[in-house]
Each structure stands twice: as structure tokens, then as C-alpha cells.
VMD Tcl script that draws the C-alpha trace (Angstrom):
set ca {
  {129.49 94.36 103.27}
  {132.11 97.12 104.52}
  {135.45 97.69 103.65}
  {136.32 99.06 107.33}
  {135.57 96.02 108.77}
  {139.12 94.34 107.50}
  {142.69 95.36 108.28}
  {145.06 96.30 105.75}
  {146.51 93.06 106.29}
  {143.37 90.83 106.02}
  {142.78 93.05 102.70}
  {146.23 92.29 101.05}
  {147.22 89.16 99.04}
  {149.90 87.35 100.75}
  {152.96 88.25 99.05}
  {155.58 85.25 97.86}
  {158.83 84.72 99.35}
  {161.60 87.35 98.19}
  {164.11 84.74 95.40}
  {161.99 84.14 92.82}
  {163.46 83.22 90.16}
  {161.14 83.37 86.74}
  {159.10 86.32 86.03}
  {156.64 83.95 83.67}
  {154.62 85.82 81.33}
  {154.87 88.57 83.78}
  {155.17 90.23 87.30}
  {151.86 90.85 88.71}
  {150.22 93.19 91.90}
  {146.66 93.85 92.36}
  {145.18 96.56 94.22}
  {141.57 96.03 95.64}
  {139.00 99.09 96.85}
  {136.08 98.08 98.52}
  {134.46 95.21 101.00}
  {135.06 91.69 101.34}
  {133.62 90.18 98.47}
  {135.83 92.66 96.32}
  {138.73 91.11 98.57}
  {137.49 87.37 97.36}
  {137.47 88.65 93.48}
  {140.96 89.63 93.87}
  {141.96 86.54 95.07}
  {140.11 84.72 92.50}
  {141.96 87.38 89.89}
  {145.15 86.10 91.29}
  {144.48 82.33 90.78}
  {143.69 83.13 86.98}
  {146.63 85.27 86.46}
  {149.13 82.75 88.22}
  {147.23 79.86 86.50}
  {148.03 81.36 83.35}
  {151.85 81.89 83.84}
  {151.99 84.84 85.46}
  {153.86 85.44 88.81}
  {152.76 87.40 92.00}
  {154.92 90.46 92.66}
  {157.25 90.27 96.31}
  {156.38 92.56 98.67}
  {159.88 94.40 97.39}
  {159.02 93.92 93.81}
  {155.93 96.00 94.72}
  {157.61 98.70 96.44}
  {159.86 99.21 93.62}
  {157.33 99.26 91.02}
  {159.20 96.20 89.43}
  {156.01 94.65 88.30}
  {154.71 94.02 84.56}
  {151.01 94.00 85.24}
  {148.81 96.47 87.58}
  {145.24 95.36 88.14}
  {142.99 97.72 89.66}
  {139.69 95.86 91.22}
  {137.25 98.78 92.05}
  {133.81 99.34 94.19}
  {131.57 101.64 93.32}
  {129.23 101.84 96.47}
  {130.53 104.90 97.57}
  {131.67 108.04 95.51}
  {134.83 108.38 97.27}
  {136.14 105.07 96.19}
  {135.46 106.36 92.15}
  {137.52 108.99 93.16}
  {139.84 106.70 94.79}
  {140.06 104.46 91.19}
  {140.86 107.52 88.95}
  {143.11 109.69 91.24}
  {145.29 106.12 91.43}
  {145.15 104.95 87.45}
  {146.11 108.77 87.00}
  {149.16 107.78 88.96}
  {149.92 104.45 86.97}
  {150.36 106.78 83.91}
  {153.73 108.08 85.00}
  {154.76 104.19 85.59}
  {153.68 103.26 81.84}
  {155.39 106.23 80.63}
  {158.50 105.20 82.11}
  {157.58 101.28 81.36}
  {155.97 101.30 78.12}
  {155.44 97.62 78.44}
  {153.82 97.69 81.64}
  {149.82 96.60 81.46}
  {147.23 98.23 83.69}
  {143.93 96.24 83.92}
  {141.17 97.46 85.98}
  {138.28 95.08 86.94}
  {135.51 94.93 89.61}
  {132.12 96.47 89.92}
  {133.42 100.27 88.53}
  {134.39 98.53 85.48}
  {131.17 96.95 85.35}
  {129.50 100.40 85.60}
  {131.90 102.87 83.87}
  {133.34 100.49 81.12}
  {133.39 103.13 78.02}
  {134.43 106.05 80.63}
  {137.14 104.63 82.06}
  {138.52 103.91 78.73}
  {137.99 107.10 77.36}
  {139.44 108.91 80.46}
  {142.42 106.84 81.14}
  {143.97 105.59 77.39}
  {146.74 103.97 78.94}
  {144.27 101.59 80.86}
  {145.00 98.15 78.41}
  {141.91 96.17 79.67}
  {138.74 96.38 81.28}
  {136.90 94.02 82.86}
  {133.10 93.57 85.16}
  {132.69 91.50 88.02}
  {131.17 88.43 85.62}
  {133.66 87.89 83.21}
  {137.08 88.10 85.25}
  {138.22 84.70 83.72}
  {138.60 86.86 80.02}
  {141.99 89.17 81.98}
  {144.68 87.04 80.40}
  {142.75 86.86 77.23}
  {141.99 90.84 77.39}
  {145.81 91.50 78.14}
  {147.10 89.27 75.16}
  {144.57 91.20 72.52}
  {145.96 94.27 73.64}
  {149.80 93.51 72.94}
  {148.72 93.03 69.85}
  {146.46 95.43 69.05}
  {147.88 97.98 70.68}
  {145.00 99.86 72.08}
  {142.60 99.02 75.10}
  {140.14 96.26 75.28}
  {137.00 96.24 77.02}
  {134.89 93.12 77.96}
  {132.27 92.98 80.62}
  {129.27 90.21 80.56}
  {126.03 91.42 81.82}
  {125.41 87.93 82.67}
  {127.16 85.52 84.76}
  {128.38 81.83 83.04}
  {129.87 80.36 85.95}
  {130.73 81.42 89.52}
  {133.90 83.04 90.34}
  {134.20 80.53 92.95}
  {134.65 78.12 90.24}
  {138.25 80.11 89.10}
  {141.39 79.25 90.58}
  {142.21 80.88 93.45}
  {145.08 82.50 95.73}
  {144.36 83.10 98.91}
  {145.18 86.14 100.58}
  {145.63 83.93 103.81}
  {146.41 80.49 104.65}
  {144.50 80.46 107.79}
  {141.37 82.36 107.33}
  {139.27 81.62 104.01}
  {136.16 83.71 102.15}
  {133.56 81.39 100.58}
  {131.41 83.12 98.21}
  {128.01 81.90 98.77}
  {125.93 83.60 96.32}
  {126.65 86.76 93.81}
  {124.29 89.76 93.36}
  {121.11 90.96 95.18}
  {117.67 90.68 94.88}
  {116.85 93.69 97.10}
  {115.80 97.15 95.48}
  {117.23 99.93 98.17}
  {116.93 103.43 96.33}
  {120.40 104.12 97.07}
  {122.33 100.75 95.90}
  {123.99 100.22 92.89}
  {125.40 96.46 93.87}
  {122.10 95.01 91.88}
  {123.43 97.11 88.87}
  {127.08 95.98 89.20}
  {126.49 92.06 90.63}
  {123.15 91.11 88.86}
  {120.15 89.03 90.47}
  {120.98 87.13 93.25}
  {122.16 83.38 92.40}
  {123.27 80.99 94.90}
  {125.59 78.48 95.25}
  {124.28 74.94 96.32}
  {125.18 74.00 99.61}
  {127.29 70.82 98.59}
  {129.66 72.80 96.68}
  {130.15 75.53 99.36}
  {130.72 73.25 101.77}
  {133.07 71.72 99.15}
  {135.34 74.59 98.95}
  {135.02 74.69 103.34}
  {136.26 71.68 103.31}
  {139.21 72.33 100.78}
  {139.54 75.85 102.34}
  {140.21 73.27 106.10}
  {142.48 70.78 104.02}
  {144.80 73.56 103.08}
  {145.46 74.79 106.37}
  {142.38 77.23 107.02}
  {141.05 77.34 110.64}
  {138.60 79.81 110.04}
  {136.19 80.35 107.15}
  {133.94 83.40 106.08}
  {130.89 82.77 104.43}
  {130.37 85.92 102.01}
  {127.03 87.10 100.08}
  {125.31 90.40 99.27}
  {122.77 88.73 101.50}
  {123.51 85.45 102.82}
  {120.47 85.12 104.73}
  {118.17 85.20 102.16}
  {120.40 82.05 100.67}
  {117.94 79.22 99.58}
  {115.01 81.93 98.89}
  {115.37 81.61 95.10}
  {114.49 77.75 95.12}
  {111.89 78.32 98.16}
  {113.89 76.74 100.92}
  {113.70 79.48 103.93}
  {115.71 77.54 105.80}
  {118.70 77.17 103.46}
  {120.93 79.64 105.52}
  {120.76 78.17 108.71}
  {120.79 74.35 107.90}
  {124.20 75.85 106.06}
  {125.58 77.08 109.27}
  {124.62 74.12 110.78}
  {126.62 71.81 108.37}
  {129.68 73.88 108.77}
  {129.39 72.72 112.37}
  {130.07 69.35 110.84}
  {133.87 69.93 109.15}
  {136.54 68.54 111.28}
  {139.45 71.33 111.76}
  {137.19 73.99 111.00}
  {137.16 76.17 114.12}
  {135.43 79.28 113.69}
  {132.52 80.22 110.97}
  {132.02 83.87 110.29}
  {129.24 85.30 107.69}
  {128.63 88.98 106.31}
  {126.38 90.58 105.43}
  {122.64 89.74 106.46}
  {119.19 91.57 105.72}
  {117.24 92.17 109.19}
  {114.47 91.73 107.16}
  {115.32 88.21 106.32}
  {117.01 87.37 109.68}
  {114.45 84.49 111.14}
  {114.82 82.63 114.03}
  {115.79 79.74 112.95}
  {119.15 81.34 111.66}
  {119.71 82.66 115.34}
  {118.93 79.34 116.89}
  {121.64 77.85 114.10}
  {124.45 80.79 115.29}
  {123.66 79.86 119.16}
  {123.97 76.05 118.67}
  {126.45 75.77 116.38}
  {130.02 76.22 118.46}
  {132.19 76.90 115.96}
  {129.95 79.86 114.72}
  {130.80 82.92 116.15}
  {129.01 85.17 118.10}
  {129.46 88.40 115.81}
  {127.36 89.92 113.68}
  {127.23 92.81 110.91}
  {123.56 94.33 110.92}
  {122.84 97.36 108.86}
  {120.48 99.51 110.22}
  {121.33 102.42 107.34}
  {118.99 104.91 109.50}
  {116.30 104.59 112.70}
  {113.64 106.94 111.16}
  {110.58 105.04 109.61}
  {110.07 107.73 106.72}
  {113.66 107.83 105.81}
  {113.53 103.22 105.39}
  {110.43 103.72 103.41}
  {112.53 105.82 101.17}
  {115.32 103.78 101.01}
  {113.12 100.62 100.38}
  {114.68 98.55 103.39}
  {111.83 96.05 103.72}
  {111.86 96.43 107.88}
  {110.97 99.14 110.22}
  {113.02 100.62 112.87}
  {111.05 98.04 115.31}
  {111.83 94.98 113.82}
  {115.10 95.99 113.76}
  {115.05 96.26 117.60}
  {113.15 93.34 118.04}
  {115.48 90.91 116.09}
  {118.29 92.52 117.71}
  {116.43 91.82 120.89}
  {116.19 88.18 120.27}
  {120.02 87.91 118.89}
  {121.02 89.74 122.56}
  {118.83 86.85 124.54}
  {120.08 84.10 122.63}
  {123.82 85.36 122.58}
  {124.41 87.69 125.07}
  {127.74 87.81 124.37}
  {127.32 88.82 120.68}
  {129.32 91.92 119.43}
  {126.98 93.53 116.45}
  {128.47 96.14 114.21}
  {126.13 97.99 111.68}
  {125.70 100.70 109.08}
  {124.17 103.96 108.49}
  {124.25 106.54 106.51}
  {123.62 109.98 107.12}
  {121.67 112.69 105.35}
  {120.06 110.28 102.65}
  {117.95 112.71 100.89}
  {114.55 114.01 102.39}
  {116.65 113.52 106.56}
  {115.34 115.75 108.32}
  {116.56 117.02 112.24}
  {113.91 114.78 113.73}
  {114.61 111.97 111.33}
  {118.28 112.29 112.72}
  {117.55 112.02 115.83}
  {115.22 108.88 115.80}
  {118.49 106.97 114.46}
  {120.39 108.54 117.26}
  {118.14 107.27 119.45}
  {118.23 103.50 118.10}
  {122.13 104.02 118.19}
  {121.68 105.09 122.09}
  {119.06 101.90 122.21}
  {121.03 99.10 119.87}
  {124.27 99.27 122.03}
  {126.57 98.75 118.37}
  {129.70 97.17 118.89}
  {130.73 99.42 116.13}
  {129.10 101.22 113.16}
  {130.16 101.88 110.03}
  {129.23 105.59 109.24}
  {129.02 107.09 106.05}
  {127.74 110.46 104.53}
  {125.18 110.07 101.78}
  {126.78 110.43 98.07}
  {124.63 109.65 95.10}
  {125.48 106.65 93.00}
  {124.25 107.52 88.89}
  {121.58 105.16 88.44}
  {119.46 104.68 91.71}
  {116.28 106.38 92.53}
  {117.70 108.51 95.50}
  {120.30 110.23 93.24}
  {116.98 111.88 91.41}
  {115.61 113.07 95.02}
  {116.07 116.31 96.95}
  {119.70 116.25 98.40}
  {120.33 117.11 101.90}
  {122.92 120.13 101.92}
  {126.45 119.03 102.43}
  {127.49 120.80 105.42}
  {124.06 119.84 107.20}
  {124.72 116.21 106.58}
  {128.62 116.67 107.90}
  {127.61 118.17 111.12}
  {124.99 115.24 111.60}
  {127.45 112.73 110.70}
  {129.88 114.02 113.24}
  {127.58 113.79 115.84}
  {126.78 110.26 115.17}
  {130.73 109.53 115.33}
  {131.09 110.95 118.56}
  {127.62 109.04 119.86}
  {128.92 106.01 118.52}
  {132.57 106.21 119.94}
  {131.44 106.68 123.00}
  {129.41 103.57 122.99}
  {132.13 101.76 121.68}
  {134.57 102.77 124.37}
  {132.09 101.48 126.57}
  {131.39 98.41 125.03}
  {135.22 97.27 124.59}
  {135.91 98.03 128.29}
  {133.67 95.17 129.53}
  {136.60 92.94 127.92}
  {138.80 94.65 130.52}
  {140.17 91.58 133.18}
  {138.45 89.12 131.17}
  {139.97 86.17 129.29}
  {139.53 86.06 125.49}
  {140.49 83.28 122.77}
  {142.54 85.15 119.96}
  {143.98 83.54 116.45}
  {146.91 84.86 115.85}
  {146.78 86.40 112.26}
  {150.12 87.87 112.52}
  {151.42 91.28 113.25}
  {150.43 94.59 112.12}
  {152.31 97.73 112.54}
  {155.16 99.20 114.10}
  {154.02 99.23 117.71}
  {153.62 95.11 117.83}
  {157.42 94.59 116.59}
  {158.22 97.38 119.69}
  {156.29 96.10 122.49}
  {156.64 92.31 121.18}
  {153.02 91.71 120.59}
  {151.46 89.61 118.29}
  {147.68 90.35 117.00}
  {144.50 88.45 115.93}
  {140.47 88.52 116.62}
  {138.86 87.14 119.77}
  {135.91 84.84 119.46}
  {133.67 87.97 118.45}
  {135.83 89.62 116.12}
  {137.20 92.06 118.13}
  {140.82 93.00 116.88}
  {143.34 91.80 120.11}
  {146.88 92.59 120.21}
  {148.39 89.93 123.00}
  {152.03 90.51 124.36}
  {154.18 87.86 124.96}
  {155.23 87.31 128.83}
  {159.03 87.42 129.68}
  {160.03 83.65 129.18}
  {156.90 82.22 127.34}
  {156.72 80.81 124.04}
  {155.73 83.72 120.94}
  {152.65 81.94 119.35}
  {152.41 81.61 115.54}
  {150.26 82.18 112.73}
  {147.33 79.89 112.86}
  {147.70 79.63 117.14}
  {145.18 80.12 119.55}
  {146.23 81.97 122.27}
  {144.13 82.78 125.30}
  {145.17 85.99 127.77}
  {143.73 88.19 130.21}
  {142.59 91.55 128.27}
  {144.30 94.42 130.45}
  {143.59 97.27 128.73}
  {140.51 98.24 126.19}
  {141.62 100.95 123.33}
  {139.25 102.81 121.08}
  {138.75 99.92 118.74}
  {140.32 97.07 119.66}
  {141.57 95.61 122.94}
  {145.08 94.93 124.68}
  {145.94 91.84 126.26}
  {149.33 92.14 128.40}
  {148.93 89.49 130.51}
  {151.33 88.62 133.84}
  {151.14 85.16 135.01}
  {152.58 86.05 138.29}
  {149.25 88.15 139.35}
  {147.50 84.89 138.16}
  {146.27 86.60 135.10}
  {146.10 84.08 131.96}
  {148.65 83.60 128.88}
  {148.04 79.78 127.53}
  {148.55 78.78 123.31}
  {146.63 76.24 121.66}
  {148.27 75.05 118.21}
}
mol new
graphics top color blue
foreach p $ca { graphics top sphere $p radius 0.5 }
foreach p [lrange $ca 0 end-1] q [lrange $ca 1 end] { graphics top cylinder $p $q radius 0.2 }
display resetview
């Protein structure tokens, strides 16, 4: 799962309204690095803190650094995430010198992996907690106050699903719902099984109960989360559990849209394709990680599929859902990658016509088998990376161009950035996940967050769509509440 799939607004917890009267046990803010699972964990961290009397910071308090607690929820998937973590908590050291009562906590995947080093390298940190013991944070903070030194508690086993903890949702209309934690795959480049542990699935009834609660609280869209969602149920021998879960979500009254991330190509079966195609509220959006187009490299990565199987599944998806928008992950410069291997990746990208690709130069993660392999020189990886990005950018532009002149239904999530305010546009995603900025025609009502707007696309940008419809020209602009 990829952090680049989200807008900044989708990554940020909703700040409370200004004017709160009490600081409670302390005003807190959470800084999140990483994927959708980390963002969802931050919602649980916020829920635990709020249940214990802490108060979420307003946007103004965050800007003024008027907070009593800062929590860093970390990622360990890529080297730059670790660098960002140490760089950011290094900046927070000055804040702590200026405000000695400020507490700093570090959680998440890097904390699970690098617990002792964090406490040693950043002695101004008060609490370090892992992915499996979010609920311990308030007690660790209390203990740090009493003892005046960092408290480190990282559990290796999961006692309860994070989903059993209270949550402060980042959005009132779009909710994350975890269906599993951990991963049973053994990809040689990946640290997730170490930081998250073996895969454990939630009971379908518990998942659906949470989905219904989200809808009752105002959510119109739910994204099902797992490190490998389509292996859901395999542990109990039910290989149809995920497709059955998708179909069951189709029966939840009031649930307009269902998405999921991320599936593994090897477990993407025909019943999942059929469930996506036949369940009206399951969106035809798919993140489908390729990683490499070279069978030799896929074997070295321990990915349990080869390029021909990947393309075959992709073909079946597109046959069932011609409108599907399919994104991917690709690693450039994996140990041992030759120019021939890389050319094979370019060939697959040309054939696959991904809507977008999240491309990364391989970075060794300590403790993974690939870290001990012979590394590709950085300058070689960089040059290949630039070629791949240029190719995919061209494909993305061509695919987005196909939307011009078409009507799309956009769920409004808000506004993002200065341009929306200047152009009187609202922002949201259309059914297949593409970000759309919709202009409000003069004299027409402005949609609110949570409304659905059907509008004619007038321009395709590099990574999003613009819909500035003119009803006088027969273009569409219609709001559904």
C-alpha cells in the first residue's frame, strides 16, 4: 500500500473546530508517515488518546506549536521514510527545549523495528510503542512523566486487533476499515512481516459490523485495508472469503462506494473479479503491484507469479470491467537487475497501460534477504528510474485524456490547495478513483462535502481531471445529496 495514493487531505486527521475550552490531559497532534494502514492506525492512536482525556489540536494550535504531545506514527518500508522520521524528531528536540513539559512519542513500523536505537539516538523522546500495542501509549506517557526517562514497550504478538480500539476518523464521509493485519508472504525486499507480523484476519461479521457503524456515522465510502486483502480467509481454508465480503458490502444500506487495497496478483482469482464486476457499490479501481516485469527478478523477489500470469489476470479484469483504473508499484534497481531485466519491465508497462505507477528506486531494508544481495549502482538505478517515470507519465496522460468530454460522478471530499478557492472548484474522486476538480457554473448551487456531483470533464491534467461544465453548451452539472 502506498502513501502516494492519497492526497494530503486524505492523510490528515480532521482538526476540531477552533474555540475549544479545555486542554484536558493535554493537547495532541499526530504526524503520520507511510501507507493507508498507518493513517488508519493514527485514527486509532487519536481514539485511544481522546478516550483517556487528551484533546486533539486545532489547526491553529498545530501551526503555533501550542501542543502538549506530539506523536510520530512511522513507516519502515523505504529508507527515506526512516530518514524523514529521524529528521523530523530531530527538529522536535528544539521544541522540547523551549517547552520542557512537551511530550514526544514515536510509534508504528520503525518503532517496532528500531525501538532501542530511537530511544538512544533521540533521548528527548518520551515513549516508543509498536504496531501491536497502540493501547499502551497513555500509560507509557504517564510513566515517562513519573520517571523522567523514555519508556519503550513494543509487543511482538498481537493481543487485540487495532480495530477494537476507539478511533477519531480522519473523514466523516470516507472511512478505512481493516480486514486483516500482517502478511504471510516472504518477499525478499519487504520488512512488513517483521514489523506487522503474520497475517491475522478479522471475522467477517466484525468487519461488516464496523462498516455499518461507519455508515451510521455518516460515511458514504469505505476502503477495506490489508497487506494482502485477497488472501483474506485463507488461514481458515475459505478461499472465497474476500469475494463474499465484497458482495456482503453490496448489501449495506447507505454505503455508496467500496474500495480495497492492496491485493496480491498471485491470489487474485476469478471470483474476486466477478464480485467487483457484479456488486454495484464496489468501485472499478484496483492497485495491482507488479514490482518487476522480469521473471528472473520476480523469482529473486520471491513474488509468487510471473509476468505472463500477471498480464493474464490483468486481461481478465479488463474484460470484466473495461472502465477499471489500475495502478501499480514498481521497484527499479532491485539487486542483480540487468538492463535486459529493466527493459522487460518497460515492455510490461507498455502493454499493461496502468493509470498510474508508484515507482521506487530499491532501498535495502536491514534484516531482509535482498539487503545482502549484490546491489545495483545508484546512478544506474536513477537513470532507469527516470526512463520508467517518463514512460508512465506519458501513458497516464493518454489514459486521462480519454475522460475528456465524458460525464463522471464525483464524491466531494472538500477543497485542496489555493487554486480551488481561486477557481471556485470543489474536489473529490470519481468512481474509479481519479482525482477531479469540479467548477461550479455561475448561478448553480455549490455542492457540500459528501455530495455527489455529475459533471462533464473539460480538461485532463497530468494526474487529475478538470470539470468546468457549461450547461449552456449541453454539458452536465448535477448534484445528488
